[in-house]
C-alpha positions as a Markdown table, in Angstrom:
| # | Residue | x | y | z |
|---|---|---|---|---|
| 1 | Met | 0.0 | 0.0 | 0.0 |
| 2 | Leu | 2.8 | 2.4 | 0.8 |
| 3 | Asn | 4.5 | 1.9 | -2.4 |
| 4 | Glu | 1.4 | 2.6 | -4.3 |
| 5 | Ser | 0.4 | 5.7 | -2.2 |
| 6 | Phe | 3.7 | 7.5 | -1.8 |
| 7 | Ser | 6.8 | 8.5 | -3.7 |
| 8 | Val | 10.2 | 9.3 | -2.2 |
| 9 | Leu | 11.7 | 12.4 | -3.7 |
| 10 | Leu | 15.4 | 13.1 | -3.3 |
| 11 | Pro | 16.2 | 16.7 | -3.3 |
| 12 | Ser | 18.0 | 18.0 | -6.3 |
| 13 | Ala | 20.3 | 21.1 | -6.9 |
| 14 | Asp | 17.3 | 23.0 | -8.1 |
| 15 | Asp | 15.4 | 22.2 | -4.9 |
| 16 | Phe | 18.3 | 23.5 | -2.8 |
| 17 | Ala | 18.5 | 26.7 | -4.9 |
| 18 | Leu | 14.7 | 27.3 | -4.6 |
| 19 | Ala | 15.0 | 26.6 | -0.8 |
| 20 | Lys | 17.7 | 29.2 | -0.6 |
| 21 | Arg | 15.4 | 31.7 | -2.4 |
| 22 | Tyr | 12.6 | 30.9 | 0.0 |
| 23 | Ile | 14.8 | 31.5 | 3.0 |
| 24 | Gly | 15.8 | 34.8 | 1.6 |
| 25 | Glu | 12.1 | 35.9 | 1.9 |
| 26 | Phe | 12.6 | 36.7 | 5.5 |
| 27 | Glu | 9.0 | 37.5 | 6.2 |
| 28 | Thr | 8.1 | 33.8 | 5.7 |
| 29 | Gly | 9.9 | 32.7 | 8.8 |
| 30 | Leu | 11.0 | 29.5 | 7.2 |
| 31 | Arg | 14.0 | 27.6 | 8.4 |
| 32 | Gly | 16.3 | 25.5 | 6.2 |
| 33 | Gly | 14.5 | 22.1 | 6.3 |
| 34 | Asp | 11.1 | 23.6 | 5.9 |
| 35 | Ala | 12.1 | 25.6 | 2.9 |
| 36 | Leu | 13.5 | 22.6 | 1.4 |
| 37 | His | 10.4 | 20.5 | 1.8 |
| 38 | Leu | 8.4 | 23.4 | 0.2 |
| 39 | Ala | 10.8 | 23.7 | -2.6 |
| 40 | Val | 10.7 | 20.0 | -3.4 |
| 41 | Ala | 7.0 | 20.1 | -3.4 |
| 42 | Asn | 6.9 | 23.1 | -5.7 |
| 43 | Asn | 9.4 | 21.7 | -8.1 |
| 44 | His | 7.4 | 18.5 | -8.4 |
| 45 | His | 4.2 | 20.4 | -9.2 |
| 46 | Ala | 2.4 | 19.6 | -5.9 |
| 47 | Thr | -1.2 | 20.6 | -6.2 |
| 48 | Ala | -1.8 | 20.6 | -2.5 |
| 49 | Ile | 0.5 | 20.8 | 0.6 |
| 50 | Tyr | -1.3 | 20.1 | 3.9 |
| 51 | Thr | 0.0 | 21.2 | 7.2 |
| 52 | Leu | -1.0 | 22.3 | 10.7 |
| 53 | Asp | 2.2 | 24.5 | 10.9 |
| 54 | Arg | 1.3 | 28.1 | 11.0 |
| 55 | Thr | 4.7 | 29.2 | 9.6 |
| 56 | Trp | 4.1 | 26.9 | 6.5 |
| 57 | Leu | 0.7 | 28.4 | 6.0 |
| 58 | Lys | 2.1 | 32.0 | 6.2 |
| 59 | Ala | 4.9 | 31.0 | 3.9 |
| 60 | Gly | 2.5 | 29.4 | 1.4 |
| 61 | Glu | 0.5 | 32.6 | 1.2 |
| 62 | Ile | 3.7 | 34.8 | 0.7 |
| 63 | Leu | 5.3 | 32.4 | -1.8 |
| 64 | His | 2.0 | 31.5 | -3.6 |
| 65 | Leu | 2.2 | 27.9 | -2.8 |
| 66 | Pro | -0.9 | 25.6 | -2.4 |
| 67 | Val | -0.4 | 25.2 | 1.3 |
| 68 | Ser | -3.5 | 24.8 | 3.4 |
| 69 | Leu | -4.9 | 23.2 | 6.6 |
| 70 | Gly | -6.9 | 20.7 | 4.5 |
| 71 | Ile | -9.7 | 21.0 | 7.0 |
| 72 | Gln | -12.1 | 23.9 | 7.9 |
| 73 | Ala | -10.7 | 25.8 | 10.9 |
| 74 | Glu | -13.1 | 27.7 | 13.1 |
């Protein structure tokens, strides 16, 4: 089931370069590992990135990435 549902993506040089750009956007509040995760998702054309992390939500808005809670928050 895991093999059919998930893909392991190894970061490329392009992913690291994009993560560096994301970190340069200081208002996102992203740290290195988080920026790399978002860069990999973006470079692989993720249509949705679900998180409960408020920093990721803020960064997604700033960077125009499809980051959301995935649930209705009240």
